[in-house]
C-alpha positions in Angstrom: 0.0 0.0 0.0 1.5 3.3 -1.1 2.1 6.0 1.5 0.7 9.5 1.4 1.6 12.7 3.0 -1.4 15.0 3.6 -0.5 18.7 3.6 -3.1 20.9 5.3 -5.1 20.1 8.5 -8.2 22.2 8.2 -11.8 21.3 7.4 -11.1 20.4 3.8 -8.4 17.9 4.8 -10.9 16.0 6.9 -12.9 15.1 3.8 -9.8 14.2 1.9 -8.7 11.9 4.7 -12.1 10.2 4.5 -11.6 9.7 0.8 -8.1 8.2 1.3 -9.5 5.8 3.8 -12.5 4.9 1.6 -10.2 4.2 -1.4 -8.2 1.5 0.6 -5.3 2.1 -1.7 -3.1 4.4 0.3 -1.8 4.6 3.9 -1.5 8.0 5.5 2.1 8.4 6.6 2.1 12.1 7.6 -0.1 15.1 8.2 1.7 18.4 7.8 0.5 21.9 8.8 2.3 24.9 10.1 0.0 25.0 13.1 2.2 22.2 14.5 5.3 23.9 16.1 7.1 20.6 16.4 6.8 16.9 15.4 4.9 14.1 17.0 3.7 10.7 16.1 0.2 9.3 16.9 -1.1 5.9 15.7 1.8 5.6 13.3 1.2 9.0 11.6 3.8 11.8 11.7 2.5 15.3 12.5 4.5 18.4 12.0 5.1 21.6 10.0 5.0 21.7 6.2 8.8 22.0 6.0 9.0 18.3 6.8 7.8 17.6 3.2 11.3 18.1 1.9 12.7 15.3 4.0 9.7 13.0 3.3 10.0 13.6 -0.4 13.3 11.7 -0.4 11.3 8.5 0.0 10.5 7.8 -3.7 7.4 5.8 -2.7 5.9 8.8 -0.8 2.9 10.5 -2.5 1.5 13.9 -1.6 -1.9 15.6 -1.5 -2.4 19.3 -0.9 -5.5 19.2 1.2 -6.3 22.9 1.2 -9.5 24.4 -0.2 -8.0 27.8 -1.2 -7.1 27.7 -4.9 -4.3 30.3 -4.6 -2.7 28.5 -1.7 -2.7 25.1 -3.5 -0.9 26.7 -6.4 1.6 28.5 -4.1 2.4 25.3 -2.1 2.8 23.2 -5.3 5.3 25.7 -6.6 7.2 25.8 -3.2 7.3 22.0 -2.9 9.1 21.7 -6.2 7.9 18.1 -6.7 6.9 16.6 -10.0 3.2 16.3 -10.6 3.6 12.5 -10.7 4.1 12.6 -6.9 0.5 13.8 -6.5 -2.0 11.0 -7.1 -5.6 11.6 -8.2 -8.0 10.8 -5.3 -11.5 9.6 -6.3 -14.1 8.6 -3.7 -15.6 5.2 -4.5 -19.1 6.9 -4.5 -18.1 9.3 -7.4 -19.1 8.5 -11.0 -16.2 9.1 -13.4 -16.3 8.4 -17.1 -13.4 6.2 -18.4 -13.1 8.7 -21.3 -12.4 11.6 -18.9 -8.9 12.9 -18.1 -8.0 14.0 -14.6 -4.8 15.7 -13.6 -2.5 14.9 -10.7 -3.4 16.1 -7.2 -7.1 16.5 -8.1 -9.6 15.3 -5.6 -13.0 13.9 -6.7 -15.5 13.8 -3.8 -18.4 11.5 -3.0 -21.6 11.6 -5.2 -19.9 13.8 -7.8 -20.0 13.1 -11.5 -17.5 13.6 -14.3 -19.0 12.6 -17.6 -17.7 11.6 -21.0 -14.6 13.3 -22.5 -14.4 15.9 -19.7 -10.8 17.0 -19.0 -9.7 18.4 -15.6 -6.4 19.9 -14.7 -4.0 19.4 -11.8 -4.9 20.1 -8.2 -8.5 20.8 -8.9 -11.4 20.0 -6.5 -14.6 18.4 -7.7 -16.6 18.7 -4.6 -19.5 16.7 -3.1 -22.5 16.2 -5.4 -21.1 18.4 -8.2 -21.5 17.6 -11.9 -19.0 18.1 -14.7 -20.8 17.2 -17.9 -19.4 15.9 -21.2 -16.6 17.7 -23.0 -16.1 20.3 -20.3 -12.6 21.6 -19.8 -11.3 22.7 -16.4 -7.9 24.2 -15.8 -5.5 23.7 -12.9 -6.6 24.7 -9.4 -10.3 24.9 -10.3 -12.8 24.3 -7.5 -16.3 23.1 -8.4 -18.1 23.5 -5.1 -20.8 21.2 -3.7 -23.8 20.6 -5.9 -22.6 22.9 -8.7 -23.4 21.8 -12.2 -21.3 22.5 -15.3 -23.4 21.4 -18.3 -21.9 20.2 -21.5 -18.8 21.9 -23.1 -18.2 24.4 -20.3 -14.7 25.8 -19.9 -13.3 27.0 -16.5 -9.9 28.7 -16.6 -7.1 28.2 -14.1 -8.1 28.9 -10.5 -11.8 29.5 -11.2 -14.2 28.8 -8.4 -17.8 27.7 -9.1 -19.9 28.3 -6.0 -22.2 25.8 -4.3 -25.3 25.0 -6.2 -24.4 27.2 -9.2 -25.4 26.2 -12.7 -23.5 27.0 -15.9 -25.3 26.5 -19.2 -23.6 24.7 -22.1 -20.8 26.2 -24.0 -19.9 29.0 -21.5 -16.4 30.0 -20.5 -15.6 30.9 -16.9 -12.4 33.0 -16.9 -9.1 32.4 -15.0 -9.3 33.1 -11.3 -12.9 34.1 -11.5 -15.6 33.4 -8.9 -19.2 32.3 -9.5 -21.3 33.0 -6.5 -23.3 30.2 -4.8 -26.7 29.5 -6.4 -25.9 31.6 -9.5 -27.1 30.7 -13.0 -24.5 31.6 -15.6 -25.8 32.2 -19.1 -23.0 34.5 -20.4 -19.2 34.1 -20.5 -17.4 35.4 -17.4 -14.1 37.3 -18.0 -10.9 36.6 -16.2 -10.6 37.9 -12.6 -14.3 38.6 -12.3 -16.8 37.7 -9.5 -20.4 37.2 -10.7 -23.6 36.3 -8.8 -27.3 36.1 -9.3 -29.8 34.5 -11.7 -28.8 35.3 -14.3 -25.3 36.0 -13.0 -24.0 39.5 -13.3 -20.6 41.0 -12.5 -20.3 42.4 -8.9 -16.6 42.6 -8.3 -13.1 42.4 -9.8 -11.0 39.7 -8.2 -7.4 40.5 -7.2 -4.8 37.8 -7.9 
């Protein structure tokens, strides 16, 4: 059973740890977060600051997952760790439905009761959250977060770092720009530019997003 190091110990990481356990494919070797001032070991799991990742990475069999919900932080940590994407496995809960024709990048997490349909492509370190739907031929960039119960209907594109809020719906063929935010419960019927926050039904621009 391959070992995994979980980076981040907030609420999001609790769900990811549940996925790791449900998969029965990986053993959690370490949980790292800078809230830990020193190191300790409990039930065979090492706890300590993120700086320990460098030492752990020397074990070639060690995989990593960045268990942090913030898209910008995941990107920053991946850059700082300096590890190849191959060290970050795709984690898919057994209760998710994933088409065999879909493509999912390293470090991406697919949560229970979510659906990824035919010919969808998802980048690295994305989050496909609980109950969300990524329909056929949709294209999602790196660090995208599709929040719980959001629906991306066919042929939707979401640029790097985009966040689709809980319960939002995107009609077919729409592009959501890089590092943009779609508010919870919104209905998007027009393209969203880069670095824009939209909300409402139909969704309208309400804010420029700083990156």
